[in-house]
C-alpha positions as CSV (number, residue, x, y, z in Angstrom):
1,X,-0.2,-0.2,-0.1
2,X,0.9,3.8,-0.3
3,X,1.5,6.2,1.9
4,X,-1.3,8.6,0.3
5,X,-4.7,8.5,-0.9
6,X,-4.2,6.2,-3.6
7,X,-6.1,6.7,-7.1
8,X,-9.0,4.3,-8.4
9,X,-6.7,2.5,-10.5
10,X,-4.2,1.3,-7.9
11,X,-7.4,0.7,-5.8
12,X,-9.1,-1.4,-7.7
13,X,-5.9,-3.4,-8.7
14,X,-2.6,-3.1,-7.0
15,X,-5.3,-3.4,-3.7
16,X,-6.6,-6.5,-4.1
17,X,-4.8,-9.8,-2.7
18,X,-5.6,-12.9,-4.9
19,X,-9.1,-14.0,-3.1
20,X,-10.4,-10.3,-4.2
21,X,-10.3,-8.8,-0.8
22,X,-8.8,-5.5,-0.3
23,X,-5.4,-5.9,1.1
24,X,-6.3,-2.6,2.8
25,X,-9.4,-3.9,5.4
26,X,-7.1,-7.0,5.4
27,X,-4.1,-5.0,7.1
28,X,-7.6,-3.4,9.3
29,X,-8.5,-6.3,10.9
30,X,-4.3,-7.3,11.7
31,X,-4.0,-4.6,13.5
32,X,-7.4,-5.0,15.3
33,X,-6.1,-8.3,16.6
34,X,-2.7,-7.8,17.0
35,X,-2.3,-4.2,18.8
36,X,-3.8,-5.8,22.3
37,X,-1.6,-8.6,22.2
38,X,1.5,-6.0,20.8
39,X,1.2,-4.6,23.6
40,X,0.8,-6.7,26.5
41,X,4.3,-8.3,25.5
42,X,7.8,-7.2,26.3
43,X,10.7,-6.2,24.2
44,X,12.2,-9.9,23.8
45,X,15.5,-7.9,23.9
46,X,15.2,-8.0,27.3
47,X,17.3,-10.9,29.8
48,X,15.8,-12.0,32.9
49,X,19.2,-12.8,34.8
50,X,18.2,-12.6,38.3
51,X,20.9,-12.8,41.6
52,X,20.1,-15.9,43.2
53,X,22.0,-15.7,46.6
54,X,20.5,-19.2,48.2
55,X,23.6,-21.2,47.4
56,X,25.4,-22.3,49.5
57,X,29.1,-22.2,50.2
58,X,29.5,-25.2,52.0
59,X,30.9,-28.7,51.2
60,X,27.6,-30.3,49.7
61,X,25.3,-27.9,50.1
62,X,23.0,-27.6,46.5
63,X,23.3,-25.0,44.1
64,X,20.6,-23.4,42.1
65,X,22.1,-21.8,38.9
66,X,25.2,-21.0,39.4
67,X,25.5,-17.6,39.9
68,X,22.7,-16.0,37.7
69,X,19.2,-17.9,37.9
70,X,16.7,-17.6,34.9
71,X,13.4,-17.1,36.2
72,X,10.3,-16.7,34.4
73,X,11.1,-16.5,31.2
74,X,11.4,-12.4,29.6
75,X,12.3,-9.8,31.8
76,X,14.5,-7.1,32.4
77,X,18.4,-6.6,33.0
78,X,19.8,-6.7,36.5
79,X,22.5,-3.6,35.0
80,X,19.2,-1.7,34.8
81,X,20.4,-0.6,31.3
82,X,18.5,0.4,28.1
83,X,15.9,-2.6,27.9
84,X,14.5,-2.5,31.6
85,X,11.4,-1.5,32.5
86,X,11.2,1.5,34.9
87,X,10.2,1.0,38.4
88,X,6.1,0.1,39.2
89,X,5.4,-0.5,35.6
90,X,2.9,-2.7,34.4
91,X,4.5,-5.3,31.2
92,X,0.7,-5.9,30.2
93,X,-0.1,-2.5,29.0
94,X,0.6,0.6,28.3
95,X,1.8,3.4,30.1
96,X,-1.1,6.9,30.6
97,X,1.4,8.8,28.8
98,X,-0.2,11.7,27.1
99,X,0.6,12.5,22.5
100,X,0.0,16.3,23.2
101,X,2.9,16.4,25.9
102,X,5.7,14.6,24.4
103,X,8.4,17.4,26.1
104,X,7.6,15.7,29.3
105,X,8.4,12.3,28.5
106,X,11.9,13.3,26.8
107,X,12.8,15.3,30.3
108,X,12.9,11.9,31.9
109,X,16.7,11.7,30.2
110,X,18.5,13.6,28.0
111,X,19.8,10.4,26.1
112,X,16.0,10.3,24.7
113,X,15.4,11.2,21.3
114,X,13.1,14.1,20.7
115,X,12.9,13.3,17.0
116,X,11.0,10.2,17.8
117,X,8.4,12.0,19.2
118,X,7.0,13.8,17.0
119,X,5.2,11.4,15.2
120,X,3.3,10.1,18.8
121,X,-0.2,9.5,18.2
122,X,-0.9,11.0,15.1
123,X,-3.0,9.4,13.0
124,X,-2.0,8.4,8.7
125,X,-5.7,9.2,7.5
126,X,-5.5,6.7,4.9
127,X,-8.0,5.8,2.7
128,X,-10.3,3.6,4.0
129,X,-8.9,2.8,7.4
130,X,-10.4,5.2,9.7
131,X,-8.7,5.9,13.3
132,X,-8.4,1.9,14.1
133,X,-6.7,1.0,11.1
134,X,-2.7,1.1,10.1
135,X,-2.1,4.0,11.0
136,X,-2.7,4.0,14.4
137,X,-1.4,1.0,14.8
138,X,2.3,1.9,13.5
139,X,1.7,4.8,16.2
140,X,1.4,2.4,18.6
141,X,4.3,1.1,17.8
142,X,6.4,4.5,18.0
143,X,5.1,4.8,21.5
144,X,5.8,1.0,22.8
145,X,9.7,1.8,21.2
146,X,9.5,5.0,23.1
147,X,8.7,3.1,26.4
148,X,11.4,1.0,26.0
149,X,13.8,3.8,25.6
150,X,12.1,5.7,28.5
151,X,12.4,2.5,30.4
152,X,15.9,1.9,29.8
153,X,16.4,6.2,31.4
154,X,14.4,5.6,34.3
155,X,16.5,2.8,35.5
156,X,19.0,4.2,35.1
157,X,18.7,6.9,36.7
158,X,16.7,5.1,40.2
159,X,20.4,2.9,40.7
160,X,22.4,3.8,43.7
161,X,25.7,5.4,42.8
162,X,28.2,3.5,43.1
163,X,30.1,2.5,46.2
164,X,27.9,3.7,47.9
165,X,28.7,3.4,51.8
166,X,26.6,3.2,54.7
167,X,28.1,2.9,58.4
168,X,24.4,1.4,60.0
169,X,21.4,-0.2,59.4
170,X,18.0,1.4,60.7
171,X,15.3,-2.2,60.2
172,X,12.1,-1.1,60.4
173,X,10.0,-4.2,61.4
174,X,6.4,-5.3,61.3
175,X,6.9,-7.5,63.9
176,X,8.0,-6.5,67.7
177,X,11.2,-7.8,69.1
178,X,10.4,-9.8,72.1
179,X,7.4,-11.4,70.1
180,X,7.9,-15.0,68.3
181,X,11.2,-14.1,65.8
182,X,10.9,-14.1,62.5
183,X,13.1,-13.4,59.4
184,X,14.0,-9.2,60.8
185,X,14.9,-10.4,63.9
186,X,17.4,-13.0,62.4
187,X,18.9,-10.4,60.2
188,X,19.7,-8.0,62.2
189,X,21.8,-10.0,64.4
190,X,23.7,-11.5,61.7
191,X,24.2,-7.7,60.2
192,X,25.4,-6.4,63.8
193,X,28.5,-8.5,62.9
194,X,29.3,-5.7,60.2
195,X,27.4,-2.5,61.5
196,X,25.7,-0.7,64.6
197,X,21.8,-1.8,63.5
198,X,18.8,-0.1,65.4
199,X,16.1,-2.5,65.0
200,X,12.6,-0.2,65.2
201,X,9.4,-1.7,65.6
202,X,6.4,-0.1,63.6
203,X,4.3,2.3,66.5
204,X,1.2,-0.3,67.8
205,X,-1.4,1.4,67.4
206,X,-4.5,1.8,70.3
207,X,-6.9,-0.6,69.5
208,X,-7.8,-4.0,71.2
209,X,-7.1,-5.9,67.9
210,X,-3.8,-4.9,67.7
211,X,-1.5,-8.0,68.5
212,X,1.6,-5.3,69.2
213,X,-0.7,-3.2,71.4
214,X,-0.3,-3.4,74.8
215,X,0.3,-0.3,77.5
216,X,3.3,-1.9,78.8
217,X,4.8,-0.3,75.3
218,X,3.9,3.0,76.0
219,X,5.6,3.1,79.8
220,X,8.9,2.2,77.9
221,X,10.9,5.2,77.5
222,X,14.3,4.2,76.3
223,X,16.0,2.0,73.7
224,X,16.9,-1.2,75.1
225,X,20.5,-3.2,74.1
226,X,20.0,-7.1,73.1
227,X,22.1,-9.4,72.3
228,X,24.5,-9.5,70.3
229,X,25.4,-5.2,71.4
230,X,25.5,-4.6,68.1
231,X,21.7,-3.9,67.5
232,X,19.6,-2.0,70.2
233,X,15.9,-1.9,69.7
234,X,13.3,1.2,70.0
235,X,9.4,1.0,70.8
236,X,8.2,3.9,69.0
237,X,5.3,5.5,70.9
238,X,1.6,5.4,69.1
239,X,-0.7,8.1,69.5
240,X,-4.7,7.2,70.4
241,X,-7.1,8.1,67.4
242,X,-4.5,7.6,65.0
243,X,-7.0,6.8,62.4
244,X,-7.2,10.6,62.6
245,X,-5.0,13.0,60.4
246,X,-3.7,15.1,63.3
247,X,-2.9,12.1,65.4
248,X,-1.8,9.8,62.8
249,X,0.9,12.5,61.6
250,X,1.9,13.1,65.9
251,X,2.7,9.4,65.7
252,X,4.4,9.3,62.7
253,X,6.9,12.2,63.5
254,X,7.4,10.4,67.1
255,X,8.1,7.2,65.3
256,X,11.1,9.5,62.8
257,X,12.1,11.7,65.9
258,X,12.5,8.0,68.5
259,X,14.6,6.6,65.4
260,X,17.1,9.4,64.7
261,X,17.8,9.9,68.5
262,X,19.2,6.7,68.0
263,X,21.0,6.7,65.1
264,X,22.4,9.6,66.6
265,X,23.2,7.9,70.4
266,X,24.7,5.1,67.8
267,X,26.5,7.7,65.7
268,X,25.3,6.3,62.4
269,X,25.4,9.1,59.7
270,X,24.2,7.6,56.8
271,X,21.9,4.6,57.6
272,X,20.7,2.1,55.5
273,X,16.6,1.3,55.5
274,X,16.1,-2.4,55.8
275,X,12.3,-2.6,55.5
276,X,9.7,-5.7,55.3
277,X,5.9,-4.3,54.5
278,X,3.5,-3.3,56.6
279,X,0.7,-0.9,56.1
280,X,2.2,2.5,56.3
281,X,5.4,1.9,55.9
282,X,6.0,4.2,53.4
283,X,4.8,7.2,55.6
284,X,7.0,6.0,58.4
285,X,10.2,6.0,55.9
286,X,9.5,9.6,54.5
287,X,9.6,10.9,58.4
288,X,12.9,9.8,58.8
289,X,16.4,10.7,57.6
290,X,16.6,7.2,56.4
291,X,17.3,7.9,52.1
292,X,18.4,4.9,50.8
293,X,16.7,1.8,52.0
294,X,16.5,-2.3,50.8
295,X,13.0,-4.1,50.8
296,X,12.9,-7.5,52.3
297,X,10.1,-9.1,50.4
298,X,8.6,-11.8,52.9
299,X,5.5,-12.5,51.8
300,X,3.1,-12.2,48.6
301,X,1.3,-8.8,49.6
302,X,-1.5,-7.5,47.3
303,X,-1.2,-3.8,48.1
304,X,-0.6,-1.3,45.7
305,X,1.8,0.5,48.6
306,X,3.6,-2.7,48.8
307,X,4.3,-1.9,44.9
308,X,5.6,0.9,45.2
309,X,7.8,0.7,48.2
310,X,9.2,-2.3,45.7
311,X,9.7,0.3,43.2
312,X,11.9,2.8,45.4
313,X,13.9,0.4,47.0
314,X,17.7,0.4,46.0
315,X,17.4,-3.5,46.3
316,X,14.8,-6.3,46.7
317,X,15.4,-9.0,48.6
318,X,12.7,-11.5,48.1
319,X,12.4,-15.0,50.2
320,X,10.8,-17.3,47.4
321,X,11.0,-17.4,42.9
322,X,7.6,-16.5,43.0
323,X,8.0,-13.2,44.4
324,X,11.3,-12.6,42.5
325,X,9.6,-13.2,39.4
326,X,6.7,-10.3,40.9
327,X,9.2,-7.8,41.7
328,X,11.5,-8.3,39.2
329,X,9.6,-6.1,36.6
330,X,9.5,-3.4,38.6
331,X,13.3,-3.4,39.9
332,X,16.0,-4.8,38.4
333,X,18.0,-5.1,41.4
334,X,15.8,-8.2,43.1
335,X,17.2,-10.8,44.1
336,X,16.6,-14.5,45.5
337,X,17.6,-14.4,49.5
338,X,15.6,-17.6,51.2
339,X,15.0,-17.9,54.9
340,X,17.1,-20.1,57.2
341,X,17.7,-21.4,60.9
342,X,19.9,-20.4,63.2
343,X,23.4,-21.9,63.6
344,X,22.9,-22.6,67.6
345,X,20.5,-25.4,66.3
346,X,22.6,-27.4,65.3
347,X,25.3,-27.3,68.0
348,X,25.4,-29.3,71.3
349,X,23.6,-32.7,72.0
350,X,19.5,-32.8,71.3
351,X,17.7,-30.6,73.5
352,X,15.1,-32.3,76.1
353,X,11.7,-32.0,75.5
354,X,9.7,-28.5,76.2
355,X,9.3,-27.8,79.8
356,X,6.4,-25.9,79.2
357,X,3.5,-29.1,79.4
358,X,4.3,-32.0,80.8
359,X,4.2,-34.5,78.1
360,X,1.5,-36.8,77.4
361,X,1.5,-40.2,76.3
362,X,1.4,-41.1,72.4
363,X,3.2,-39.6,69.8
364,X,3.3,-35.5,68.9
365,X,2.6,-34.5,65.5
366,X,3.8,-30.3,66.0
367,X,3.4,-26.7,64.3
368,X,5.3,-23.9,65.8
369,X,4.5,-20.9,64.3
370,X,2.2,-17.4,64.4
371,X,-1.6,-18.9,64.1
372,X,-3.2,-16.3,61.8
373,X,-6.0,-16.2,59.0
374,X,-3.3,-17.7,56.6
375,X,-3.3,-21.5,59.1
376,X,-6.0,-23.6,57.9
377,X,-7.6,-24.3,61.0
378,X,-10.2,-26.9,59.7
379,X,-7.4,-29.3,58.0
380,X,-5.9,-28.7,62.2
381,X,-9.3,-30.1,63.6
382,X,-9.4,-33.4,60.8
383,X,-5.7,-34.1,62.0
384,X,-6.8,-34.3,65.7
385,X,-9.1,-36.5,64.8
386,X,-7.4,-38.4,62.9
387,X,-4.7,-39.3,65.5
388,X,-6.8,-39.5,68.2
389,X,-4.4,-41.2,70.4
390,X,-1.1,-39.2,69.7
391,X,-0.9,-34.9,71.1
392,X,-1.4,-32.3,68.6
393,X,1.2,-29.6,69.8
394,X,0.1,-26.1,68.7
395,X,2.9,-23.3,69.2
396,X,2.6,-19.6,68.4
397,X,0.5,-16.8,69.6
398,X,-3.4,-16.3,67.7
399,X,-3.3,-13.1,66.2
400,X,-6.7,-10.8,66.0
401,X,-7.7,-7.9,64.2
402,X,-7.7,-8.1,60.4
403,X,-5.3,-11.2,60.8
404,X,-8.0,-13.1,62.8
405,X,-8.9,-16.6,61.8
406,X,-12.9,-15.7,60.5
407,X,-16.0,-17.6,59.2
408,X,-15.2,-22.0,59.2
409,X,-12.2,-21.4,60.2
410,X,-12.7,-19.2,64.0
411,X,-15.2,-22.0,64.5
412,X,-12.8,-24.8,64.1
413,X,-10.1,-22.8,66.4
414,X,-13.0,-23.0,68.8
415,X,-13.9,-26.7,68.6
416,X,-9.6,-27.1,68.8
417,X,-9.8,-25.6,71.8
418,X,-12.3,-28.3,73.6
419,X,-10.5,-31.5,72.1
420,X,-8.5,-33.4,74.7
421,X,-5.7,-34.2,72.3
422,X,-4.7,-31.0,71.6
423,X,-2.4,-28.4,73.1
424,X,-2.6,-25.0,72.7
425,X,0.6,-23.4,74.2
426,X,0.1,-20.0,72.5
427,X,3.4,-17.7,72.4
428,X,6.8,-20.0,73.4
429,X,9.8,-18.3,74.0
430,X,12.6,-18.4,71.0
431,X,14.6,-20.1,73.6
432,X,12.4,-22.8,73.9
433,X,11.8,-23.4,70.4
434,X,14.4,-25.7,69.6
435,X,13.7,-28.1,72.4
436,X,9.8,-28.0,71.7
437,X,10.7,-28.8,67.9
438,X,13.2,-31.6,69.1
439,X,10.1,-33.5,71.2
440,X,8.0,-33.8,68.1
441,X,7.6,-36.6,65.8
442,X,6.3,-35.0,62.7
443,X,6.7,-30.9,61.9
444,X,3.6,-29.9,60.4
445,X,2.7,-27.1,58.2
446,X,-1.2,-26.5,57.6
447,X,-1.3,-23.6,55.2
448,X,-4.5,-22.8,53.7
449,X,-4.5,-22.7,50.0
450,X,-4.5,-19.2,48.6
451,X,-1.9,-17.0,46.8
452,X,-0.7,-15.3,49.1
453,X,0.9,-19.1,51.0
454,X,2.3,-20.0,47.8
455,X,4.3,-17.6,47.8
456,X,6.1,-18.4,51.2
457,X,9.2,-19.8,52.6
458,X,8.7,-20.9,56.2
459,X,11.1,-20.5,58.0
460,X,9.5,-23.9,60.3
461,X,10.5,-25.9,57.5
462,X,14.1,-25.1,58.0
463,X,13.8,-25.7,62.0
464,X,12.2,-29.0,61.3
465,X,14.8,-30.2,59.2
466,X,17.2,-28.8,61.3
467,X,16.4,-30.9,64.2
468,X,15.5,-34.0,61.1
469,X,11.9,-34.4,61.8
470,X,9.8,-35.6,58.8
471,X,7.9,-32.4,57.7
472,X,4.5,-32.6,56.1
473,X,3.6,-29.7,54.2
474,X,0.8,-27.3,52.4
475,X,2.4,-26.8,48.8
476,X,5.0,-24.2,49.2
477,X,8.1,-23.5,46.8
478,X,10.6,-24.9,49.0
479,X,9.1,-27.9,49.6
480,X,8.4,-28.6,46.4
481,X,12.2,-28.2,45.8
482,X,13.3,-30.3,48.0
483,X,10.3,-33.1,47.4
484,X,12.2,-36.3,48.4
485,X,13.1,-34.5,52.3
486,X,9.0,-34.2,53.1
487,X,5.6,-35.0,52.0
488,X,3.7,-32.6,50.2
489,X,-0.3,-32.6,50.3
490,X,-2.7,-30.1,48.7
491,X,-6.2,-32.0,50.5
492,X,-7.1,-32.7,53.6
493,X,-7.0,-36.5,53.1
494,X,-3.6,-36.4,51.5
495,X,-2.4,-34.3,54.1
496,X,-3.8,-37.2,57.1
497,X,-2.0,-39.6,54.8
498,X,1.0,-37.5,55.0
499,X,1.2,-37.9,58.7
500,X,0.7,-41.3,58.5
501,X,3.8,-42.4,56.3
502,X,6.1,-40.0,58.5
503,X,4.9,-41.0,61.0
504,X,6.2,-44.9,60.2
505,X,9.1,-43.3,58.8
506,X,12.1,-44.9,59.8
507,X,15.2,-44.1,57.5
508,X,18.3,-42.3,59.6
509,X,19.9,-41.5,56.4
510,X,16.8,-39.2,55.0
511,X,17.1,-37.6,58.5
512,X,20.9,-37.1,58.1
513,X,20.5,-35.2,54.6
514,X,17.8,-33.4,56.0
515,X,20.0,-31.6,58.5
516,X,22.6,-31.5,56.4
517,X,20.4,-29.6,53.4
518,X,19.4,-26.9,56.8
519,X,23.3,-26.7,57.5
520,X,23.6,-25.2,54.6
521,X,20.6,-22.6,54.8
522,X,22.0,-21.0,58.2
523,X,21.6,-17.3,58.6
524,X,25.4,-17.4,59.4
525,X,25.9,-18.0,55.9
526,X,22.8,-16.4,53.8
527,X,22.9,-12.9,54.8
528,X,26.6,-12.6,53.9
529,X,25.5,-13.3,50.4
530,X,22.9,-11.3,50.7
531,X,25.1,-7.7,51.8
532,X,27.1,-9.3,48.5
533,X,24.0,-9.4,46.5
534,X,22.9,-5.6,47.4
535,X,26.6,-4.7,46.7
536,X,26.0,-5.5,43.3
537,X,23.5,-2.7,43.5
538,X,25.9,-0.2,45.0
539,X,25.0,-0.8,49.2
540,X,28.0,-1.4,50.9
541,X,28.2,-1.7,54.1
542,X,31.2,-0.8,56.3
543,X,31.5,0.3,59.6
544,X,32.9,3.8,60.3
545,X,36.7,4.3,61.7
């Protein structure tokens, strides 16, 4: 076809195919069918090269695909160079760009060719094509090419400057330091061997539904030093009625002031933020003097604020391959950093059974963790009924508020409390958890099947392995990777059958293999690997001299 309005002779002869259909009409249908598919695809020039820091450095530890681990096919290059997506960009739709103001797009980076913006959004008024014809389709192709160019410019601009040094870490955690230990606690203890660490809890709201709410925390005045001495914990105060904007702002400013005062006391002048997501975390960060932070992604959240947190971060550490693939779309510095186990669990002889309660007769089927709406209490009830001669031991606090069990799960939890072979121990001190797990005949992970749980990397899985215990679990990524060492069940009957097989297991070689795998996943080995990964993004932790 020609570029302008054709003559009748050309339209009648040259623009028809062998079947007699005008080529222009056929091009229109092709443009309509291909346009959505074209805009939904990523540039094939990109390559998803995501560093995997989960490989073990000790002898006998398995490796996961070498230094670079390819996940999810197409994706942005790790370097953030040309062809990488901008942080926050959605891969399945074109960005909301106004074609009438191209100069604003060119302002992103001086290397963008302004001449390419001249025909953006314009229509080629070809005879018989209309506004949805080939001319519009070619304008959209130019928009797609421009998006790729702007993506590279934005990614380059968002990178941390090479070799930026930080003399301390400020961990902003959604978990209380004196509660059940989670990933931020173990990371804080390992980072403290390199630089001073300040562990800041999020302010507890004045609500009985908040599991962190306690009047005792309001009375805490000074930061508390905890082992190791390089970690200090601050408990910022939360103002009552914080749902009102003025009081919420008062709480946020108090958080920033208290964290800043502790950073000054520890003589940390260039703090690196280390953040795990909770609602309002960005507002808390903006009230501090932390300007560069690492986002440690622990779970599969679907909140827009969490996506923005990942986009702004200098680097993202994700605990599972599913979470790596999710955030690599918006942040090229995304790394796989799985959870692990404390190396002290392997020190010395096996610990005696937990003194929390006298050990009853029968085998002990055990679970240790936080009891929230993501735990399948209906399944736990069926397990207790199927193994009436054994004991079901559940250690962990029951969350309240928005995280509490609801509906049928809540009713099942109430029935569990009345069953004679069920022990609900409540919160277990972290120092007693190894002894409790040692008393189990089998460890279980009964998750509700949903997208949130599918992306998790449960710490309890590694704790069970560290003691050589058989594991029966709902489907999670780490279990699928080591399926030979555990029982994976997708249904309630399958879970009960898996426990039966685990209880009859009598293979010391498999138990030793579980322990060997857990030794490759100690925090003492994983945190240094994560620190090395973020160094590739220009983040260097160095104690001030």
